[in-house]
Each structure stands twice: as structure tokens, then as C-alpha cells.
C-alpha atoms as an extended CHARMM CRD file, in Angstrom:
* protein
*
       191  EXT
         1         1  MET       CA             -5.4480000000      -18.5450000000       21.6800000000  PROA      1               0.0000000000
         2         2  LEU       CA             -6.1640000000      -16.0960000000       24.4480000000  PROA      2               0.0000000000
         3         3  PHE       CA             -9.7430000000      -14.8760000000       24.5960000000  PROA      3               0.0000000000
         4         4  PRO       CA             -9.5540000000      -11.9990000000       27.0100000000  PROA      4               0.0000000000
         5         5  THR       CA            -12.7360000000      -11.1360000000       29.1980000000  PROA      5               0.0000000000
         6         6  ASN       CA            -11.7020000000       -7.9400000000       30.8270000000  PROA      6               0.0000000000
         7         7  PRO       CA            -12.4670000000       -4.5850000000       29.4770000000  PROA      7               0.0000000000
         8         8  ILE       CA             -9.7250000000       -2.6450000000       27.6270000000  PROA      8               0.0000000000
         9         9  THR       CA             -9.3310000000        0.9810000000       28.4650000000  PROA      9               0.0000000000
        10        10  THR       CA             -7.5720000000        3.7170000000       26.5250000000  PROA      10              0.0000000000
        11        11  ALA       CA             -7.1950000000        7.4050000000       27.2930000000  PROA      11              0.0000000000
        12        12  ARG       CA            -10.9050000000        8.0070000000       26.2620000000  PROA      12              0.0000000000
        13        13  LEU       CA            -12.4510000000        4.7390000000       25.7320000000  PROA      13              0.0000000000
        14        14  THR       CA            -13.6050000000        1.5300000000       27.4000000000  PROA      14              0.0000000000
        15        15  LEU       CA            -13.7110000000       -1.6370000000       25.1080000000  PROA      15              0.0000000000
        16        16  ARG       CA            -15.7140000000       -4.4000000000       26.8720000000  PROA      16              0.0000000000
        17        17  PRO       CA            -17.1030000000       -7.5700000000       25.5930000000  PROA      17              0.0000000000
        18        18  VAL       CA            -20.6970000000       -7.3520000000       24.2690000000  PROA      18              0.0000000000
        19        19  ASN       CA            -23.3930000000       -8.5040000000       26.8010000000  PROA      19              0.0000000000
        20        20  GLU       CA            -27.1750000000       -9.5470000000       26.5110000000  PROA      20              0.0000000000
        21        21  HSD       CA            -28.1230000000       -5.9380000000       27.7530000000  PROA      21              0.0000000000
        22        22  ASP       CA            -26.5250000000       -4.1750000000       24.7680000000  PROA      22              0.0000000000
        23        23  ALA       CA            -29.1000000000       -4.7100000000       22.2270000000  PROA      23              0.0000000000
        24        24  PRO       CA            -31.2400000000       -1.3970000000       22.8880000000  PROA      24              0.0000000000
        25        25  ALA       CA            -28.0430000000        0.7090000000       22.7830000000  PROA      25              0.0000000000
        26        26  LEU       CA            -26.7330000000       -0.9880000000       19.6570000000  PROA      26              0.0000000000
        27        27  PHE       CA            -29.9980000000       -0.9630000000       17.5720000000  PROA      27              0.0000000000
        28        28  PRO       CA            -29.9020000000        2.8050000000       16.7470000000  PROA      28              0.0000000000
        29        29  LEU       CA            -26.3250000000        2.4660000000       15.5340000000  PROA      29              0.0000000000
        30        30  TYR       CA            -27.1630000000       -0.4080000000       13.2510000000  PROA      30              0.0000000000
        31        31  ALA       CA            -30.3650000000        1.0050000000       12.1910000000  PROA      31              0.0000000000
        32        32  ASP       CA            -28.8230000000        4.1790000000       10.8830000000  PROA      32              0.0000000000
        33        33  ALA       CA            -28.7930000000        4.0940000000        7.1980000000  PROA      33              0.0000000000
        34        34  GLU       CA            -25.9320000000        6.5820000000        6.8690000000  PROA      34              0.0000000000
        35        35  ALA       CA            -23.7830000000        4.5820000000        9.1770000000  PROA      35              0.0000000000
        36        36  MET       CA            -24.5780000000        1.3960000000        7.5920000000  PROA      36              0.0000000000
        37        37  ARG       CA            -24.3310000000        2.4930000000        3.9820000000  PROA      37              0.0000000000
        38        38  PHE       CA            -20.9310000000        0.6920000000        3.4120000000  PROA      38              0.0000000000
        39        39  TRP       CA            -22.0250000000       -2.4880000000        5.1670000000  PROA      39              0.0000000000
        40        40  SER       CA            -22.8330000000       -5.9510000000        3.5410000000  PROA      40              0.0000000000
        41        41  ARG       CA            -26.3360000000       -5.8800000000        4.9120000000  PROA      41              0.0000000000
        42        42  PRO       CA            -29.0400000000       -3.4410000000        5.0900000000  PROA      42              0.0000000000
        43        43  PRO       CA            -29.8160000000       -1.3440000000        8.2830000000  PROA      43              0.0000000000
        44        44  PHE       CA            -31.7100000000       -2.9930000000       11.0790000000  PROA      44              0.0000000000
        45        45  THR       CA            -35.5750000000       -2.3320000000       11.1260000000  PROA      45              0.0000000000
        46        46  ALA       CA            -36.3490000000       -4.1080000000       14.3840000000  PROA      46              0.0000000000
        47        47  LEU       CA            -34.8690000000       -4.3560000000       17.8060000000  PROA      47              0.0000000000
        48        48  SER       CA            -34.8460000000       -8.1750000000       17.2780000000  PROA      48              0.0000000000
        49        49  GLU       CA            -32.0980000000       -7.9110000000       14.8070000000  PROA      49              0.0000000000
        50        50  ALA       CA            -29.9610000000       -6.1020000000       17.3910000000  PROA      50              0.0000000000
        51        51  GLU       CA            -30.9290000000       -8.8920000000       19.9480000000  PROA      51              0.0000000000
        52        52  GLN       CA            -29.6200000000      -11.4810000000       17.3740000000  PROA      52              0.0000000000
        53        53  LEU       CA            -26.3300000000       -9.6320000000       16.6990000000  PROA      53              0.0000000000
        54        54  VAL       CA            -25.7000000000       -9.4310000000       20.5170000000  PROA      54              0.0000000000
        55        55  GLN       CA            -26.5960000000      -13.0770000000       20.9240000000  PROA      55              0.0000000000
        56        56  ARG       CA            -24.1280000000      -13.9700000000       18.2060000000  PROA      56              0.0000000000
        57        57  GLY       CA            -21.4740000000      -11.9200000000       19.8330000000  PROA      57              0.0000000000
        58        58  VAL       CA            -21.9860000000      -13.4080000000       23.3230000000  PROA      58              0.0000000000
        59        59  GLU       CA            -22.0500000000      -16.8920000000       21.7110000000  PROA      59              0.0000000000
        60        60  GLY       CA            -19.0330000000      -16.2930000000       19.6450000000  PROA      60              0.0000000000
        61        61  TRP       CA            -17.0550000000      -15.2070000000       22.8590000000  PROA      61              0.0000000000
        62        62  GLU       CA            -18.3460000000      -18.2920000000       24.8790000000  PROA      62              0.0000000000
        63        63  GLN       CA            -17.4440000000      -20.6630000000       22.0680000000  PROA      63              0.0000000000
        64        64  GLN       CA            -14.0790000000      -19.0480000000       21.5190000000  PROA      64              0.0000000000
        65        65  GLN       CA            -14.8930000000      -18.3770000000       17.8330000000  PROA      65              0.0000000000
        66        66  SER       CA            -15.1620000000      -14.5910000000       17.7310000000  PROA      66              0.0000000000
        67        67  MET       CA            -14.8810000000      -11.4600000000       19.8530000000  PROA      67              0.0000000000
        68        68  MET       CA            -17.1150000000       -8.4590000000       19.8140000000  PROA      68              0.0000000000
        69        69  TRP       CA            -16.3500000000       -5.4020000000       21.9760000000  PROA      69              0.0000000000
        70        70  VAL       CA            -18.6100000000       -2.4970000000       22.6830000000  PROA      70              0.0000000000
        71        71  VAL       CA            -16.7580000000        0.6730000000       22.3170000000  PROA      71              0.0000000000
        72        72  GLU       CA            -17.7630000000        3.1420000000       25.0210000000  PROA      72              0.0000000000
        73        73  ALA       CA            -16.8800000000        6.8050000000       25.0350000000  PROA      73              0.0000000000
        74        74  GLU       CA            -17.7190000000        8.7640000000       28.2730000000  PROA      74              0.0000000000
        75        75  GLY       CA            -20.1010000000        5.8820000000       29.1650000000  PROA      75              0.0000000000
        76        76  VAL       CA            -22.0150000000        6.1470000000       25.9590000000  PROA      76              0.0000000000
        77        77  VAL       CA            -22.0210000000        3.3550000000       23.4720000000  PROA      77              0.0000000000
        78        78  ALA       CA            -20.0920000000        4.7330000000       20.4370000000  PROA      78              0.0000000000
        79        79  GLY       CA            -19.4740000000        1.5430000000       18.3580000000  PROA      79              0.0000000000
        80        80  THR       CA            -18.4000000000       -1.9300000000       18.1120000000  PROA      80              0.0000000000
        81        81  ILE       CA            -15.1750000000       -3.8310000000       17.0220000000  PROA      81              0.0000000000
        82        82  SER       CA            -15.0900000000       -7.6390000000       16.2270000000  PROA      82              0.0000000000
        83        83  LEU       CA            -12.3700000000      -10.0440000000       15.5790000000  PROA      83              0.0000000000
        84        84  PHE       CA            -14.0160000000      -12.9780000000       13.6320000000  PROA      84              0.0000000000
        85        85  SER       CA            -12.9300000000      -15.9090000000       11.2610000000  PROA      85              0.0000000000
        86        86  LEU       CA            -10.2900000000      -16.7000000000       13.6940000000  PROA      86              0.0000000000
        87        87  SER       CA             -7.8110000000      -19.2450000000       12.5330000000  PROA      87              0.0000000000
        88        88  GLU       CA             -5.5270000000      -20.4140000000       15.3120000000  PROA      88              0.0000000000
        89        89  GLN       CA             -3.4330000000      -22.6070000000       13.1750000000  PROA      89              0.0000000000
        90        90  ASN       CA             -2.5910000000      -19.6810000000       10.8470000000  PROA      90              0.0000000000
        91        91  ARG       CA             -2.7950000000      -17.0460000000       13.6470000000  PROA      91              0.0000000000
        92        92  ARG       CA             -5.0940000000      -14.8690000000       11.5610000000  PROA      92              0.0000000000
        93        93  ALA       CA             -8.3670000000      -13.0440000000       12.0250000000  PROA      93              0.0000000000
        94        94  GLU       CA            -10.6340000000      -10.6260000000       10.3470000000  PROA      94              0.0000000000
        95        95  ILE       CA            -11.4180000000       -7.3020000000       12.0120000000  PROA      95              0.0000000000
        96        96  GLY       CA            -14.6570000000       -5.3890000000       11.6590000000  PROA      96              0.0000000000
        97        97  TYR       CA            -15.7760000000       -2.0820000000       13.2360000000  PROA      97              0.0000000000
        98        98  MET       CA            -18.7450000000        0.2800000000       13.3440000000  PROA      98              0.0000000000
        99        99  LEU       CA            -19.0350000000        3.7810000000       14.7870000000  PROA      99              0.0000000000
       100       100  ALA       CA            -22.0330000000        5.8800000000       15.5180000000  PROA      100             0.0000000000
       101       101  ARG       CA            -22.3060000000        9.1010000000       13.5510000000  PROA      101             0.0000000000
       102       102  PRO       CA            -21.9640000000       11.5460000000       16.5770000000  PROA      102             0.0000000000
       103       103  PHE       CA            -18.4330000000       10.0740000000       17.1560000000  PROA      103             0.0000000000
       104       104  TRP       CA            -17.1410000000       10.3840000000       13.5540000000  PROA      104             0.0000000000
       105       105  GLN       CA            -14.0600000000       12.4030000000       12.8890000000  PROA      105             0.0000000000
       106       106  GLN       CA            -12.8240000000       12.4320000000       16.5780000000  PROA      106             0.0000000000
       107       107  GLY       CA            -10.1980000000        9.7690000000       16.3900000000  PROA      107             0.0000000000
       108       108  ILE       CA            -12.3260000000        7.3570000000       18.4980000000  PROA      108             0.0000000000
       109       109  MET       CA            -12.0760000000        4.3110000000       16.0500000000  PROA      109             0.0000000000
       110       110  SER       CA             -8.4370000000        4.8480000000       15.5570000000  PROA      110             0.0000000000
       111       111  GLU       CA             -7.8870000000        4.8250000000       19.2880000000  PROA      111             0.0000000000
       112       112  ALA       CA             -9.9990000000        1.6640000000       19.6680000000  PROA      112             0.0000000000
       113       113  LEU       CA             -8.5390000000       -0.1870000000       16.8010000000  PROA      113             0.0000000000
       114       114  THR       CA             -5.0960000000        0.4560000000       18.1170000000  PROA      114             0.0000000000
       115       115  ALA       CA             -5.8860000000       -1.1180000000       21.2990000000  PROA      115             0.0000000000
       116       116  ILE       CA             -7.4150000000       -4.2460000000       19.5760000000  PROA      116             0.0000000000
       117       117  ILE       CA             -4.3940000000       -4.5480000000       17.2490000000  PROA      117             0.0000000000
       118       118  ALA       CA             -2.2140000000       -4.3450000000       20.2040000000  PROA      118             0.0000000000
       119       119  LEU       CA             -4.0870000000       -7.0700000000       21.8900000000  PROA      119             0.0000000000
       120       120  ALA       CA             -4.1370000000       -9.2350000000       18.7060000000  PROA      120             0.0000000000
       121       121  PHE       CA             -0.3350000000       -8.9730000000       17.9890000000  PROA      121             0.0000000000
       122       122  GLY       CA              0.5570000000       -8.9850000000       21.7100000000  PROA      122             0.0000000000
       123       123  PRO       CA             -1.3090000000      -11.3420000000       24.0370000000  PROA      123             0.0000000000
       124       124  MET       CA             -3.2290000000      -13.1130000000       21.4240000000  PROA      124             0.0000000000
       125       125  ASP       CA             -0.0670000000      -13.6550000000       19.2710000000  PROA      125             0.0000000000
       126       126  LEU       CA             -1.8840000000      -13.3440000000       15.9740000000  PROA      126             0.0000000000
       127       127  ASN       CA              0.3270000000      -12.8540000000       12.9140000000  PROA      127             0.0000000000
       128       128  ARG       CA             -2.1080000000      -11.3490000000       10.5000000000  PROA      128             0.0000000000
       129       129  LEU       CA             -5.3160000000       -9.1350000000       10.5330000000  PROA      129             0.0000000000
       130       130  GLU       CA             -7.5490000000       -8.7000000000        7.4360000000  PROA      130             0.0000000000
       131       131  ALA       CA            -10.3400000000       -6.1260000000        6.8240000000  PROA      131             0.0000000000
       132       132  ASP       CA            -12.9100000000       -5.9860000000        4.0140000000  PROA      132             0.0000000000
       133       133  ILE       CA            -14.2440000000       -2.7350000000        3.3460000000  PROA      133             0.0000000000
       134       134  ASP       CA            -16.5340000000       -1.0570000000        0.5190000000  PROA      134             0.0000000000
       135       135  PRO       CA            -14.0930000000        0.8590000000       -1.9370000000  PROA      135             0.0000000000
       136       136  ASP       CA            -16.4260000000        3.8170000000       -1.6540000000  PROA      136             0.0000000000
       137       137  ASN       CA            -15.7850000000        4.0570000000        2.2110000000  PROA      137             0.0000000000
       138       138  VAL       CA            -12.8580000000        6.4870000000        1.9880000000  PROA      138             0.0000000000
       139       139  ALA       CA            -12.6950000000        7.3100000000        5.5730000000  PROA      139             0.0000000000
       140       140  SER       CA            -12.3150000000        3.5920000000        6.4560000000  PROA      140             0.0000000000
       141       141  ALA       CA             -9.7350000000        3.1230000000        3.8520000000  PROA      141             0.0000000000
       142       142  ARG       CA             -7.7190000000        6.0740000000        5.2430000000  PROA      142             0.0000000000
       143       143  LEU       CA             -8.0140000000        4.8510000000        8.7890000000  PROA      143             0.0000000000
       144       144  LEU       CA             -6.7970000000        1.3370000000        7.8860000000  PROA      144             0.0000000000
       145       145  GLN       CA             -3.7430000000        2.8670000000        6.0130000000  PROA      145             0.0000000000
       146       146  ARG       CA             -2.8830000000        5.1670000000        8.8720000000  PROA      146             0.0000000000
       147       147  LEU       CA             -2.8800000000        2.0590000000       11.0710000000  PROA      147             0.0000000000
       148       148  GLY       CA             -0.4470000000        0.3020000000        8.8280000000  PROA      148             0.0000000000
       149       149  PHE       CA             -2.8680000000       -1.9410000000        6.7870000000  PROA      149             0.0000000000
       150       150  ALA       CA             -1.8140000000       -2.4520000000        3.0630000000  PROA      150             0.0000000000
       151       151  HSD       CA             -4.4160000000       -2.6150000000        0.3040000000  PROA      151             0.0000000000
       152       152  GLU       CA             -4.0500000000       -6.0900000000       -0.9730000000  PROA      152             0.0000000000
       153       153  GLY       CA             -6.8480000000       -6.7800000000       -3.3620000000  PROA      153             0.0000000000
       154       154  HSD       CA            -10.2440000000       -5.6950000000       -4.9220000000  PROA      154             0.0000000000
       155       155  LEU       CA            -13.0900000000       -8.1670000000       -5.2910000000  PROA      155             0.0000000000
       156       156  PRO       CA            -15.6270000000       -6.9000000000       -7.8440000000  PROA      156             0.0000000000
       157       157  GLN       CA            -19.4420000000       -7.4640000000       -7.0440000000  PROA      157             0.0000000000
       158       158  ARG       CA            -18.8200000000       -9.2740000000       -3.8580000000  PROA      158             0.0000000000
       159       159  TRP       CA            -21.9530000000       -8.2500000000       -2.0400000000  PROA      159             0.0000000000
       160       160  ILE       CA            -25.6650000000       -7.4750000000       -3.0410000000  PROA      160             0.0000000000
       161       161  VAL       CA            -27.2930000000       -5.3690000000       -0.4420000000  PROA      161             0.0000000000
       162       162  ASP       CA            -30.9310000000       -4.4000000000       -0.9150000000  PROA      162             0.0000000000
       163       163  GLY       CA            -30.5190000000       -5.2340000000       -4.6390000000  PROA      163             0.0000000000
       164       164  ARG       CA            -27.4170000000       -2.9700000000       -4.9610000000  PROA      164             0.0000000000
       165       165  VAL       CA            -24.0970000000       -4.7300000000       -6.0260000000  PROA      165             0.0000000000
       166       166  THR       CA            -21.0070000000       -3.6220000000       -4.4370000000  PROA      166             0.0000000000
       167       167  ASP       CA            -17.2960000000       -4.3470000000       -4.4490000000  PROA      167             0.0000000000
       168       168  SER       CA            -14.8080000000       -5.1290000000       -1.7780000000  PROA      168             0.0000000000
       169       169  ASP       CA            -11.2440000000       -3.9000000000       -1.0400000000  PROA      169             0.0000000000
       170       170  LEU       CA             -9.3590000000       -6.1450000000        0.9370000000  PROA      170             0.0000000000
       171       171  TYR       CA             -6.6590000000       -4.9290000000        3.5100000000  PROA      171             0.0000000000
       172       172  GLY       CA             -4.0590000000       -6.7770000000        5.5710000000  PROA      172             0.0000000000
       173       173  LEU       CA             -1.7320000000       -5.9990000000        8.5160000000  PROA      173             0.0000000000
       174       174  LEU       CA              1.1710000000       -8.1890000000        9.4970000000  PROA      174             0.0000000000
       175       175  LYS       CA              2.4970000000       -8.4840000000       12.9350000000  PROA      175             0.0000000000
       176       176  ALA       CA              6.0600000000       -7.9280000000       11.7460000000  PROA      176             0.0000000000
       177       177  HSD       CA              4.9520000000       -4.5920000000       10.1200000000  PROA      177             0.0000000000
       178       178  TRP       CA              2.9160000000       -3.4050000000       13.0500000000  PROA      178             0.0000000000
       179       179  CYS       CA              5.7940000000       -4.1420000000       15.4530000000  PROA      179             0.0000000000
       180       180  SER       CA              8.3930000000       -2.4220000000       13.2810000000  PROA      180             0.0000000000
       181       181  GLU       CA              6.1520000000        0.6550000000       13.0140000000  PROA      181             0.0000000000
       182       182  GLN       CA              5.1530000000        0.5760000000       16.7290000000  PROA      182             0.0000000000
       183       183  ALA       CA              8.6170000000       -0.2360000000       18.1410000000  PROA      183             0.0000000000
       184       184  ALA       CA              7.9680000000        1.8000000000       21.3680000000  PROA      184             0.0000000000
       185       185  ARG       CA              4.8950000000       -0.3880000000       22.1370000000  PROA      185             0.0000000000
       186       186  SER       CA              5.3530000000       -3.0880000000       24.5730000000  PROA      186             0.0000000000
       187       187  GLY       CA              4.0120000000       -6.6270000000       24.1560000000  PROA      187             0.0000000000
       188       188  CYS       CA              5.0070000000       -6.7720000000       20.4690000000  PROA      188             0.0000000000
       189       189  ARG       CA              7.2900000000       -9.7660000000       19.9210000000  PROA      189             0.0000000000
       190       190  GLN       CA              8.4080000000      -10.7410000000       16.5090000000  PROA      190             0.0000000000
       191       191  GLN       CA              8.8840000000      -14.3450000000       15.7710000000  PROA      191             0.0000000000
């Protein structure tokens, strides 16, 4: 499976592999209670948590187990996207993302996810992407549906975060569906 190391550029963004210098820029994003309210963990309270996140991201890339990109908009860290739980045999991965509040409702994450999906179904030759979101995260559900993900299931009481029990909605996107919807995109080979 291809683990790209070069940054990905879009019209407005640069998506680059996380590096050991990113913790100070990522800490405010992951410490923001409003941005983290739908995550399966509480907001960060110490820079060391961001340092651990970055370390896991760098190690995942080095060990070819996961990929974490920092999303930059106009040179400012706007968020992250990760591919994880990679299964080479099944050509499947989970996708996760986080966007800082100042960048909400600007199409930033849609643009970034489109680039990562194209990479996943193009050069990486994955067959399926999966996302797990909080059912109350309506904005994320709409984004996934706009990108072609289908709602595939509901898992009651999947997470307990700070004593609060939450459910999960599962979404999936198949390469064949993405390619048929994005016929104009290059690099989309159906098998």
C-alpha cells in the first residue's frame, strides 16, 4: 500500500504529513470544547496531549499503520485528517477529521477530504472508506453525504466521554460509487 510523503495541494489548501513541530499549533484545536464536543474523547487540557497525538501520527506514518495530515489554509493550521485502521488485505481504512472553528462553513474540510478520498481511491487503491461520527454532528453527516458516503448503521451507547454516553453513526464510501460519481476525476480505476 502506498504511503505518500509529499504534501497534497488543492486550490486553497496544503495537506502535509504531521511532524514533531505541530503540537503547539494543534493543541488549541483539540483543546476547544466546542470543536471537540462530538469526539470520542474529551478536549485536551495540556500541551503534552497534543505532543502525544503528534508522536502517534508520526509513528503511524513511519510504521505504515496510519496517516495523519495537517490541513493548512493560507499557511495557518486549520485542521487534521487521518486515515487509520488500514487493512491492506481488504483495501479499507477509516477516515477522521477535525477543523478549527474559524474555518467552519467555508468548504475547507470538503476540499481537504476530496483530496484525501482521491488519494485513497487513486494511488493507494483502497476499495472502501469508513467514518464513525456522533449522530448529533449534523454538519459532519451532511458533509459525508455530499461526498457520497452512505449511512450504514447506528451503534447505541458506543462511547462514554466525561461520563456522557453517546451513540455512533457509521458511514461508508465505496471506490466504485466514488468513481462513478466523479467520472471526470483522473486516477479513479474501477476493478
